[in-house]
VEXLOBA-260359 format. One record per residue: residue number from 1; residue in three letters; z, y, x of N, C-alpha, C in turn. Coordinates in steps of 0.1 Angstrom, whole numbers, plus 5000, padded with zeros to 4 digits. Example, Ala and Ser with C-alpha at 12.3 -4.5 7.8 and 13.67 -1.06 7.14 Angstrom:
# residues 2
<balo lomar="1" bake="Ala" n_Z="5078" n_Y="4943" n_X="5132" ca_Z="5078" ca_Y="4955" ca_X="5123" c_Z="5078" c_Y="4967" c_X="5132"/>
<balo lomar="2" bake="Ser" n_Z="5071" n_Y="4978" n_X="5128" ca_Z="5071" ca_Y="4989" ca_X="5137" c_Z="5079" c_Y="5000" c_X="5129"/>
***
This chain:
# residues 132
<balo lomar="1" bake="Met" n_Z="4920" n_Y="1479" n_X="8396" ca_Z="4933" ca_Y="1476" ca_X="8401" c_Z="4938" c_Y="1486" c_X="8411"/>
<balo lomar="2" bake="Arg" n_Z="4930" n_Y="1491" n_X="8420" ca_Z="4934" ca_Y="1501" ca_X="8429" c_Z="4938" c_Y="1513" c_X="8422"/>
<balo lomar="3" bake="His" n_Z="4932" n_Y="1517" n_X="8411" ca_Z="4936" ca_Y="1529" ca_X="8404" c_Z="4950" c_Y="1528" c_X="8399"/>
<balo lomar="4" bake="Leu" n_Z="4954" n_Y="1516" n_X="8394" ca_Z="4967" ca_Y="1514" ca_X="8389" c_Z="4977" c_Y="1516" c_X="8400"/>
<balo lomar="5" bake="Leu" n_Z="4974" n_Y="1511" n_X="8412" ca_Z="4983" ca_Y="1512" ca_X="8423" c_Z="4985" c_Y="1527" c_X="8427"/>
<balo lomar="6" bake="Ile" n_Z="4974" n_Y="1534" n_X="8427" ca_Z="4974" ca_Y="1549" ca_X="8430" c_Z="4983" c_Y="1556" c_X="8419"/>
<balo lomar="7" bake="Ile" n_Z="4981" n_Y="1553" n_X="8407" ca_Z="4989" ca_Y="1559" ca_X="8396" c_Z="5004" c_Y="1557" c_X="8398"/>
<balo lomar="8" bake="Gly" n_Z="5007" n_Y="1544" n_X="8402" ca_Z="5021" ca_Y="1541" ca_X="8405" c_Z="5027" c_Y="1548" c_X="8416"/>
<balo lomar="9" bake="Leu" n_Z="5019" n_Y="1550" n_X="8427" ca_Z="5023" ca_Y="1557" ca_X="8439" c_Z="5025" c_Y="1572" c_X="8435"/>
<balo lomar="10" bake="Ile" n_Z="5017" n_Y="1578" n_X="8427" ca_Z="5018" ca_Y="1592" ca_X="8423" c_Z="5031" c_Y="1594" c_X="8416"/>
<balo lomar="11" bake="Ala" n_Z="5035" n_Y="1585" n_X="8407" ca_Z="5048" ca_Y="1587" ca_X="8400" c_Z="5059" c_Y="1586" c_X="8410"/>
<balo lomar="12" bake="Phe" n_Z="5058" n_Y="1576" n_X="8420" ca_Z="5069" ca_Y="1575" ca_X="8430" c_Z="5069" c_Y="1587" c_X="8439"/>
<balo lomar="13" bake="Ala" n_Z="5057" n_Y="1591" n_X="8444" ca_Z="5057" ca_Y="1602" ca_X="8453" c_Z="5062" c_Y="1615" c_X="8446"/>
<balo lomar="14" bake="Gly" n_Z="5060" n_Y="1617" n_X="8434" ca_Z="5065" ca_Y="1628" ca_X="8427" c_Z="5080" c_Y="1628" c_X="8426"/>
<balo lomar="15" bake="Leu" n_Z="5086" n_Y="1617" n_X="8425" ca_Z="5100" ca_Y="1616" ca_X="8424" c_Z="5107" c_Y="1617" c_X="8438"/>
<balo lomar="16" bake="Ala" n_Z="5099" n_Y="1614" n_X="8449" ca_Z="5105" ca_Y="1615" ca_X="8462" c_Z="5104" c_Y="1629" c_X="8468"/>
<balo lomar="17" bake="Arg" n_Z="5097" n_Y="1638" n_X="8462" ca_Z="5095" ca_Y="1652" ca_X="8467" c_Z="5108" c_Y="1659" c_X="8466"/>
<balo lomar="18" bake="Ala" n_Z="5110" n_Y="1669" n_X="8475" ca_Z="5122" ca_Y="1677" ca_X="8475" c_Z="5124" c_Y="1685" c_X="8462"/>
<balo lomar="19" bake="Gln" n_Z="5114" n_Y="1691" n_X="8457" ca_Z="5115" ca_Y="1697" ca_X="8444" c_Z="5109" c_Y="1687" c_X="8434"/>
<balo lomar="20" bake="Gln" n_Z="5118" n_Y="1679" n_X="8428" ca_Z="5113" ca_Y="1668" ca_X="8419" c_Z="5107" c_Y="1674" c_X="8406"/>
<balo lomar="21" bake="Pro" n_Z="5096" n_Y="1669" n_X="8403" ca_Z="5090" ca_Y="1672" ca_X="8390" c_Z="5098" c_Y="1666" c_X="8379"/>
<balo lomar="22" bake="Thr" n_Z="5099" n_Y="1672" n_X="8368" ca_Z="5106" ca_Y="1666" ca_X="8356" c_Z="5098" c_Y="1654" c_X="8351"/>
<balo lomar="23" bake="Ala" n_Z="5104" n_Y="1647" n_X="8342" ca_Z="5096" ca_Y="1635" ca_X="8336" c_Z="5084" c_Y="1640" c_X="8329"/>
<balo lomar="24" bake="Asn" n_Z="5085" n_Y="1652" n_X="8322" ca_Z="5073" ca_Y="1657" ca_X="8315" c_Z="5062" c_Y="1661" c_X="8325"/>
<balo lomar="25" bake="Glu" n_Z="5066" n_Y="1668" n_X="8336" ca_Z="5057" ca_Y="1672" ca_X="8347" c_Z="5050" c_Y="1660" c_X="8353"/>
<balo lomar="26" bake="Thr" n_Z="5058" n_Y="1649" n_X="8356" ca_Z="5052" ca_Y="1637" ca_X="8362" c_Z="5042" c_Y="1631" c_X="8353"/>
<balo lomar="27" bake="Glu" n_Z="5045" n_Y="1631" n_X="8340" ca_Z="5036" ca_Y="1626" ca_X="8330" c_Z="5023" c_Y="1633" c_X="8330"/>
<balo lomar="28" bake="Ile" n_Z="5023" n_Y="1647" n_X="8330" ca_Z="5011" ca_Y="1655" ca_X="8331" c_Z="5003" c_Y="1653" c_X="8343"/>
<balo lomar="29" bake="Leu" n_Z="5010" n_Y="1652" n_X="8355" ca_Z="5003" ca_Y="1650" ca_X="8367" c_Z="4997" c_Y="1636" c_X="8368"/>
<balo lomar="30" bake="Thr" n_Z="5003" n_Y="1627" n_X="8362" ca_Z="4997" ca_Y="1613" ca_X="8361" c_Z="4984" c_Y="1613" c_X="8353"/>
<balo lomar="31" bake="Val" n_Z="4984" n_Y="1621" n_X="8341" ca_Z="4972" ca_Y="1622" ca_X="8333" c_Z="4961" c_Y="1629" c_X="8341"/>
<balo lomar="32" bake="Val" n_Z="4965" n_Y="1640" n_X="8348" ca_Z="4955" ca_Y="1647" ca_X="8356" c_Z="4949" c_Y="1638" c_X="8367"/>
<balo lomar="33" bake="Ala" n_Z="4957" n_Y="1630" n_X="8373" ca_Z="4952" ca_Y="1621" ca_X="8384" c_Z="4943" c_Y="1610" c_X="8378"/>
<balo lomar="34" bake="Lys" n_Z="4947" n_Y="1605" n_X="8367" ca_Z="4938" ca_Y="1595" ca_X="8360" c_Z="4924" c_Y="1600" c_X="8357"/>
<balo lomar="35" bake="Cys" n_Z="4924" n_Y="1612" n_X="8352" ca_Z="4911" ca_Y="1619" ca_X="8349" c_Z="4903" c_Y="1621" c_X="8362"/>
<balo lomar="36" bake="Leu" n_Z="4909" n_Y="1626" n_X="8372" ca_Z="4902" ca_Y="1628" ca_X="8385" c_Z="4896" c_Y="1615" c_X="8390"/>
<balo lomar="37" bake="Leu" n_Z="4904" n_Y="1605" n_X="8389" ca_Z="4899" ca_Y="1592" ca_X="8394" c_Z="4887" c_Y="1587" c_X="8387"/>
<balo lomar="38" bake="Leu" n_Z="4886" n_Y="1589" n_X="8375" ca_Z="4874" ca_Y="1584" ca_X="8367" c_Z="4861" c_Y="1589" c_X="8371"/>
<balo lomar="39" bake="Gly" n_Z="4860" n_Y="1601" n_X="8377" ca_Z="4848" ca_Y="1607" ca_X="8381" c_Z="4844" c_Y="1604" c_X="8396"/>
<balo lomar="40" bake="Leu" n_Z="4853" n_Y="1598" n_X="8403" ca_Z="4851" ca_Y="1597" ca_X="8418" c_Z="4842" c_Y="1585" c_X="8422"/>
<balo lomar="41" bake="Pro" n_Z="4834" n_Y="1587" n_X="8432" ca_Z="4826" ca_Y="1576" ca_X="8438" c_Z="4836" c_Y="1567" c_X="8446"/>
<balo lomar="42" bake="Ser" n_Z="4831" n_Y="1556" n_X="8450" ca_Z="4840" ca_Y="1547" ca_X="8457" c_Z="4843" c_Y="1551" c_X="8472"/>
<balo lomar="43" bake="Asp" n_Z="4836" n_Y="1561" n_X="8477" ca_Z="4838" ca_Y="1565" ca_X="8491" c_Z="4847" c_Y="1577" c_X="8492"/>
<balo lomar="44" bake="Trp" n_Z="4855" n_Y="1581" n_X="8482" ca_Z="4863" ca_Y="1593" ca_X="8482" c_Z="4875" c_Y="1591" c_X="8491"/>
<balo lomar="45" bake="Tyr" n_Z="4880" n_Y="1602" n_X="8497" ca_Z="4892" ca_Y="1602" ca_X="8505" c_Z="4902" c_Y="1611" c_X="8498"/>
<balo lomar="46" bake="Glu" n_Z="4899" n_Y="1623" n_X="8494" ca_Z="4907" ca_Y="1632" ca_X="8487" c_Z="4900" c_Y="1638" c_X="8475"/>
<balo lomar="47" bake="Ala" n_Z="4907" n_Y="1641" n_X="8464" ca_Z="4901" ca_Y="1647" ca_X="8453" c_Z="4910" c_Y="1659" c_X="8449"/>
<balo lomar="48" bake="Gln" n_Z="4904" n_Y="1669" n_X="8444" ca_Z="4912" ca_Y="1680" ca_X="8440" c_Z="4906" c_Y="1688" c_X="8428"/>
<balo lomar="49" bake="Val" n_Z="4916" n_Y="1695" n_X="8421" ca_Z="4912" ca_Y="1704" ca_X="8411" c_Z="4919" c_Y="1717" c_X="8415"/>
<balo lomar="50" bake="Ile" n_Z="4911" n_Y="1728" n_X="8415" ca_Z="4917" ca_Y="1741" ca_X="8418" c_Z="4914" c_Y="1750" c_X="8406"/>
<balo lomar="51" bake="Val" n_Z="4925" n_Y="1755" n_X="8401" ca_Z="4925" ca_Y="1763" ca_X="8389" c_Z="4928" c_Y="1778" c_X="8393"/>
<balo lomar="52" bake="Thr" n_Z="4919" n_Y="1787" n_X="8391" ca_Z="4922" ca_Y="1801" ca_X="8394" c_Z="4921" c_Y="1809" c_X="8381"/>
<balo lomar="53" bake="Leu" n_Z="4933" n_Y="1815" n_X="8378" ca_Z="4934" ca_Y="1822" ca_X="8365" c_Z="4928" c_Y="1836" c_X="8366"/>
<balo lomar="54" bake="Asp" n_Z="4924" n_Y="1842" n_X="8355" ca_Z="4919" ca_Y="1855" ca_X="8355" c_Z="4929" c_Y="1865" c_X="8360"/>
<balo lomar="55" bake="Glu" n_Z="4942" n_Y="1863" n_X="8357" ca_Z="4953" ca_Y="1871" ca_X="8362" c_Z="4965" c_Y="1862" c_X="8361"/>
<balo lomar="56" bake="Pro" n_Z="4976" n_Y="1865" n_X="8368" ca_Z="4988" ca_Y="1857" ca_X="8367" c_Z="4993" c_Y="1856" c_X="8353"/>
<balo lomar="57" bake="Gly" n_Z="4996" n_Y="1844" n_X="8349" ca_Z="5001" ca_Y="1841" ca_X="8336" c_Z="4990" c_Y="1840" c_X="8325"/>
<balo lomar="58" bake="Ser" n_Z="4978" n_Y="1842" n_X="8329" ca_Z="4967" ca_Y="1842" ca_X="8319" c_Z="4965" c_Y="1827" c_X="8314"/>
<balo lomar="59" bake="Pro" n_Z="4960" n_Y="1826" n_X="8302" ca_Z="4958" ca_Y="1813" ca_X="8296" c_Z="4944" c_Y="1807" c_X="8300"/>
<balo lomar="60" bake="Ser" n_Z="4936" n_Y="1816" n_X="8306" ca_Z="4922" ca_Y="1812" ca_X="8310" c_Z="4918" c_Y="1815" c_X="8324"/>
<balo lomar="61" bake="Gly" n_Z="4908" n_Y="1809" n_X="8329" ca_Z="4904" ca_Y="1811" ca_X="8342" c_Z="4892" c_Y="1802" c_X="8346"/>
<balo lomar="62" bake="Glu" n_Z="4892" n_Y="1798" n_X="8358" ca_Z="4881" ca_Y="1789" ca_X="8363" c_Z="4886" c_Y="1777" c_X="8370"/>
<balo lomar="63" bake="Ala" n_Z="4880" n_Y="1765" n_X="8368" ca_Z="4884" ca_Y="1753" ca_X="8374" c_Z="4873" c_Y="1748" c_X="8383"/>
<balo lomar="64" bake="Arg" n_Z="4876" n_Y="1743" n_X="8395" ca_Z="4867" ca_Y="1737" ca_X="8404" c_Z="4872" c_Y="1723" c_X="8408"/>
<balo lomar="65" bake="Tyr" n_Z="4863" n_Y="1713" n_X="8407" ca_Z="4866" ca_Y="1699" ca_X="8411" c_Z="4858" c_Y="1695" c_X="8423"/>
<balo lomar="66" bake="Val" n_Z="4865" n_Y="1691" n_X="8433" ca_Z="4857" ca_Y="1686" ca_X="8445" c_Z="4864" c_Y="1674" c_X="8451"/>
<balo lomar="67" bake="Tyr" n_Z="4857" n_Y="1666" n_X="8459" ca_Z="4863" ca_Y="1655" ca_X="8466" c_Z="4857" c_Y="1655" c_X="8480"/>
<balo lomar="68" bake="Thr" n_Z="4864" n_Y="1649" n_X="8489" ca_Z="4860" ca_Y="1647" ca_X="8503" c_Z="4857" c_Y="1633" c_X="8505"/>
<balo lomar="69" bake="Pro" n_Z="4845" n_Y="1629" n_X="8510" ca_Z="4842" ca_Y="1616" ca_X="8513" c_Z="4849" c_Y="1610" c_X="8525"/>
<balo lomar="70" bake="Gln" n_Z="4851" n_Y="1597" n_X="8525" ca_Z="4858" ca_Y="1590" ca_X="8536" c_Z="4852" c_Y="1594" c_X="8550"/>
<balo lomar="71" bake="Leu" n_Z="4839" n_Y="1594" n_X="8551" ca_Z="4834" ca_Y="1595" ca_X="8565" c_Z="4831" c_Y="1610" c_X="8568"/>
<balo lomar="72" bake="Ala" n_Z="4831" n_Y="1619" n_X="8559" ca_Z="4828" ca_Y="1633" ca_X="8561" c_Z="4839" c_Y="1642" c_X="8555"/>
<balo lomar="73" bake="Arg" n_Z="4851" n_Y="1640" n_X="8561" ca_Z="4863" ca_Y="1646" ca_X="8555" c_Z="4862" c_Y="1662" c_X="8556"/>
<balo lomar="74" bake="Ala" n_Z="4854" n_Y="1668" n_X="8563" ca_Z="4852" ca_Y="1682" ca_X="8563" c_Z="4844" c_Y="1687" c_X="8552"/>
<balo lomar="75" bake="Asp" n_Z="4836" n_Y="1678" n_X="8546" ca_Z="4827" ca_Y="1682" ca_X="8535" c_Z="4835" c_Y="1681" c_X="8521"/>
<balo lomar="76" bake="Gln" n_Z="4833" n_Y="1691" n_X="8513" ca_Z="4838" ca_Y="1691" ca_X="8499" c_Z="4826" c_Y="1690" c_X="8490"/>
<balo lomar="77" bake="Val" n_Z="4826" n_Y="1680" n_X="8481" ca_Z="4815" ca_Y="1677" ca_X="8473" c_Z="4819" c_Y="1679" c_X="8458"/>
<balo lomar="78" bake="Pro" n_Z="4812" n_Y="1688" n_X="8451" ca_Z="4816" ca_Y="1690" ca_X="8437" c_Z="4814" c_Y="1678" c_X="8429"/>
<balo lomar="79" bake="Tyr" n_Z="4822" n_Y="1676" n_X="8419" ca_Z="4820" ca_Y="1664" ca_X="8410" c_Z="4826" c_Y="1667" c_X="8396"/>
<balo lomar="80" bake="Thr" n_Z="4823" n_Y="1659" n_X="8386" ca_Z="4829" ca_Y="1660" ca_X="8373" c_Z="4839" c_Y="1649" c_X="8371"/>
<balo lomar="81" bake="Pro" n_Z="4851" n_Y="1652" n_X="8368" ca_Z="4861" ca_Y="1641" ca_X="8364" c_Z="4858" c_Y="1636" c_X="8350"/>
<balo lomar="82" bake="Cys" n_Z="4868" n_Y="1629" n_X="8344" ca_Z="4866" ca_Y="1623" ca_X="8331" c_Z="4862" c_Y="1634" c_X="8321"/>
<balo lomar="83" bake="His" n_Z="4867" n_Y="1646" n_X="8323" ca_Z="4864" ca_Y="1657" ca_X="8313" c_Z="4864" c_Y="1670" c_X="8322"/>
<balo lomar="84" bake="Ser" n_Z="4855" n_Y="1679" n_X="8319" ca_Z="4854" ca_Y="1691" ca_X="8327" c_Z="4865" c_Y="1701" c_X="8326"/>
<balo lomar="85" bake="Thr" n_Z="4873" n_Y="1700" n_X="8315" ca_Z="4884" ca_Y="1710" ca_X="8313" c_Z="4898" c_Y="1704" c_X="8312"/>
<balo lomar="86" bake="Asn" n_Z="4899" n_Y="1692" n_X="8308" ca_Z="4912" ca_Y="1686" ca_X="8305" c_Z="4922" c_Y="1687" c_X="8317"/>
<balo lomar="87" bake="Pro" n_Z="4919" n_Y="1684" n_X="8329" ca_Z="4929" ca_Y="1685" ca_X="8340" c_Z="4933" c_Y="1699" c_X="8342"/>
<balo lomar="88" bake="Ala" n_Z="4924" n_Y="1709" n_X="8342" ca_Z="4927" ca_Y="1723" ca_X="8344" c_Z="4937" c_Y="1728" c_X="8332"/>
<balo lomar="89" bake="Lys" n_Z="4933" n_Y="1724" n_X="8320" ca_Z="4942" ca_Y="1728" ca_X="8309" c_Z="4956" c_Y="1722" c_X="8310"/>
<balo lomar="90" bake="Ala" n_Z="4957" n_Y="1710" n_X="8314" ca_Z="4970" ca_Y="1703" ca_X="8316" c_Z="4978" c_Y="1711" c_X="8326"/>
<balo lomar="91" bake="Leu" n_Z="4972" n_Y="1715" n_X="8337" ca_Z="4980" ca_Y="1722" ca_X="8348" c_Z="4984" c_Y="1735" c_X="8343"/>
<balo lomar="92" bake="Val" n_Z="4976" n_Y="1742" n_X="8335" ca_Z="4980" ca_Y="1755" ca_X="8330" c_Z="4991" c_Y="1754" c_X="8319"/>
<balo lomar="93" bake="Glu" n_Z="4990" n_Y="1744" n_X="8311" ca_Z="5000" ca_Y="1741" ca_X="8301" c_Z="5013" c_Y="1737" c_X="8307"/>
<balo lomar="94" bake="Met" n_Z="5013" n_Y="1731" n_X="8319" ca_Z="5025" ca_Y="1726" ca_X="8326" c_Z="5033" c_Y="1738" c_X="8330"/>
<balo lomar="95" bake="Arg" n_Z="5027" n_Y="1750" n_X="8331" ca_Z="5034" ca_Y="1762" ca_X="8334" c_Z="5046" c_Y="1764" c_X="8325"/>
<balo lomar="96" bake="Glu" n_Z="5044" n_Y="1761" n_X="8312" ca_Z="5055" ca_Y="1762" ca_X="8302" c_Z="5068" c_Y="1754" c_X="8306"/>
<balo lomar="97" bake="Leu" n_Z="5066" n_Y="1744" n_X="8314" ca_Z="5078" ca_Y="1736" ca_X="8318" c_Z="5085" c_Y="1742" c_X="8330"/>
<balo lomar="98" bake="Gln" n_Z="5079" n_Y="1752" n_X="8336" ca_Z="5084" ca_Y="1758" ca_X="8349" c_Z="5095" c_Y="1768" c_X="8345"/>
<balo lomar="99" bake="Pro" n_Z="5104" n_Y="1771" n_X="8354" ca_Z="5113" ca_Y="1782" ca_X="8352" c_Z="5105" c_Y="1795" c_X="8351"/>
<balo lomar="100" bake="Pro" n_Z="5110" n_Y="1804" n_X="8343" ca_Z="5102" ca_Y="1817" ca_X="8341" c_Z="5098" c_Y="1824" c_X="8354"/>
<balo lomar="101" bake="Glu" n_Z="5107" n_Y="1824" n_X="8364" ca_Z="5103" ca_Y="1830" ca_X="8376" c_Z="5092" c_Y="1824" c_X="8384"/>
<balo lomar="102" bake="Arg" n_Z="5088" n_Y="1811" n_X="8380" ca_Z="5078" ca_Y="1804" ca_X="8387" c_Z="5065" c_Y="1803" c_X="8380"/>
<balo lomar="103" bake="Arg" n_Z="5064" n_Y="1809" n_X="8368" ca_Z="5052" ca_Y="1808" ca_X="8359" c_Z="5041" c_Y="1818" c_X="8362"/>
<balo lomar="104" bake="Gly" n_Z="5044" n_Y="1828" n_X="8371" ca_Z="5034" ca_Y="1839" ca_X="8373" c_Z="5024" c_Y="1836" c_X="8384"/>
<balo lomar="105" bake="Trp" n_Z="5020" n_Y="1823" n_X="8386" ca_Z="5010" ca_Y="1820" ca_X="8396" c_Z="4996" c_Y="1824" c_X="8392"/>
<balo lomar="106" bake="Lys" n_Z="4988" n_Y="1827" n_X="8403" ca_Z="4974" ca_Y="1831" ca_X="8401" c_Z="4965" c_Y="1819" c_X="8402"/>
<balo lomar="107" bake="Ser" n_Z="4969" n_Y="1809" n_X="8410" ca_Z="4961" ca_Y="1797" ca_X="8411" c_Z="4970" c_Y="1785" c_X="8415"/>
<balo lomar="108" bake="Val" n_Z="4964" n_Y="1773" n_X="8411" ca_Z="4971" ca_Y="1761" ca_X="8414" c_Z="4961" c_Y="1751" c_X="8420"/>
<balo lomar="109" bake="Arg" n_Z="4965" n_Y="1743" n_X="8430" ca_Z="4957" ca_Y="1733" ca_X="8435" c_Z="4964" c_Y="1719" c_X="8435"/>
<balo lomar="110" bake="Phe" n_Z="4958" n_Y="1710" n_X="8428" ca_Z="4963" ca_Y="1696" ca_X="8428" c_Z="4954" c_Y="1688" c_X="8436"/>
<balo lomar="111" bake="Leu" n_Z="4960" n_Y="1683" n_X="8447" ca_Z="4952" ca_Y="1675" ca_X="8457" c_Z="4957" c_Y="1660" c_X="8457"/>
<balo lomar="112" bake="Leu" n_Z="4948" n_Y="1651" n_X="8453" ca_Z="4951" ca_Y="1637" ca_X="8452" c_Z="4946" c_Y="1630" c_X="8464"/>
<balo lomar="113" bake="His" n_Z="4955" n_Y="1623" n_X="8472" ca_Z="4951" ca_Y="1615" ca_X="8483" c_Z="4948" c_Y="1601" c_X="8479"/>
<balo lomar="114" bake="Arg" n_Z="4939" n_Y="1595" n_X="8486" ca_Z="4935" ca_Y="1581" ca_X="8483" c_Z="4947" c_Y="1571" c_X="8483"/>
<balo lomar="115" bake="Asn" n_Z="4957" n_Y="1574" n_X="8491" ca_Z="4969" ca_Y="1565" ca_X="8491" c_Z="4978" c_Y="1567" c_X="8479"/>
<balo lomar="116" bake="Gly" n_Z="4975" n_Y="1576" n_X="8470" ca_Z="4983" ca_Y="1578" ca_X="8458" c_Z="4992" c_Y="1590" c_X="8459"/>
<balo lomar="117" bake="Thr" n_Z="4994" n_Y="1596" n_X="8471" ca_Z="5003" ca_Y="1607" ca_X="8472" c_Z="4995" c_Y="1620" c_X="8467"/>
<balo lomar="118" bake="Phe" n_Z="5002" n_Y="1630" n_X="8465" ca_Z="4995" ca_Y="1643" ca_X="8460" c_Z="5003" c_Y="1655" c_X="8466"/>
<balo lomar="119" bake="Asp" n_Z="4996" n_Y="1666" n_X="8466" ca_Z="5002" ca_Y="1679" ca_X="8469" c_Z="4998" c_Y="1688" c_X="8457"/>
<balo lomar="120" bake="Leu" n_Z="5008" n_Y="1696" n_X="8453" ca_Z="5006" ca_Y="1706" ca_X="8443" c_Z="5010" c_Y="1719" c_X="8448"/>
<balo lomar="121" bake="Thr" n_Z="5001" n_Y="1728" n_X="8449" ca_Z="5003" ca_Y="1741" ca_X="8456" c_Z="5000" c_Y="1753" c_X="8446"/>
<balo lomar="122" bake="Tyr" n_Z="5009" n_Y="1762" n_X="8445" ca_Z="5007" ca_Y="1774" ca_X="8437" c_Z="5005" c_Y="1786" c_X="8446"/>
<balo lomar="123" bake="Asp" n_Z="4996" n_Y="1795" n_X="8441" ca_Z="4995" ca_Y="1807" ca_X="8448" c_Z="4999" c_Y="1818" c_X="8439"/>
<balo lomar="124" bake="Tyr" n_Z="5008" n_Y="1827" n_X="8444" ca_Z="5014" ca_Y="1838" ca_X="8436" c_Z="5008" c_Y="1851" c_X="8442"/>
<balo lomar="125" bake="Pro" n_Z="5007" n_Y="1861" n_X="8433" ca_Z="5002" ca_Y="1874" ca_X="8438" c_Z="5012" c_Y="1880" c_X="8448"/>
<balo lomar="126" bake="Lys" n_Z="5006" n_Y="1887" n_X="8457" ca_Z="5015" ca_Y="1894" ca_X="8467" c_Z="5023" c_Y="1905" c_X="8460"/>
<balo lomar="127" bake="Pro" n_Z="5036" n_Y="1906" n_X="8463" ca_Z="5044" ca_Y="1917" ca_X="8457" c_Z="5039" c_Y="1930" c_X="8463"/>
<balo lomar="128" bake="Pro" n_Z="5040" n_Y="1941" n_X="8455" ca_Z="5036" ca_Y="1954" ca_X="8460" c_Z="5044" c_Y="1958" c_X="8473"/>
<balo lomar="129" bake="Ala" n_Z="5037" n_Y="1965" n_X="8482" ca_Z="5043" ca_Y="1969" ca_X="8494" c_Z="5054" c_Y="1979" c_X="8491"/>
<balo lomar="130" bake="Ala" n_Z="5064" n_Y="1979" n_X="8499" ca_Z="5075" ca_Y="1988" ca_X="8498" c_Z="5070" c_Y="2002" c_X="8498"/>
<balo lomar="131" bake="Gly" n_Z="5075" n_Y="2011" n_X="8489" ca_Z="5071" ca_Y="2025" ca_X="8489" c_Z="5059" c_Y="2028" c_X="8481"/>
<balo lomar="132" bake="Asn" n_Z="5054" n_Y="2017" n_X="8474" ca_Z="5042" ca_Y="2020" ca_X="8465" c_Z="5047" c_Y="2021" c_X="8451"/>
***
């Protein structure tokens, strides 16, 4: 039951953000969150998937799944969600829904909080220094 509440809050939180995800993006993020939830122990506080691409725009890279326990919030514990690659693939495929100028990210981090809210952070390569 708690998982259903979290999923509902994710959808609502996504709509309340300044940069609103599209309906398709919200659907993908909900699927990612559901998969992350399935592998978590009961004492989780935050869960995240970090996808680092081989190079910006690449279709492949590395995914890392970690959670922080309630009582040891500084610790990150590796874990396996419902599937070891599906959340990462979904986040990479979601790139196709982004405007072309936003697709060149090098890594993405989806952080799911226990209260159902989430953060989605993209890291882009640094532009070349002027004069280079």
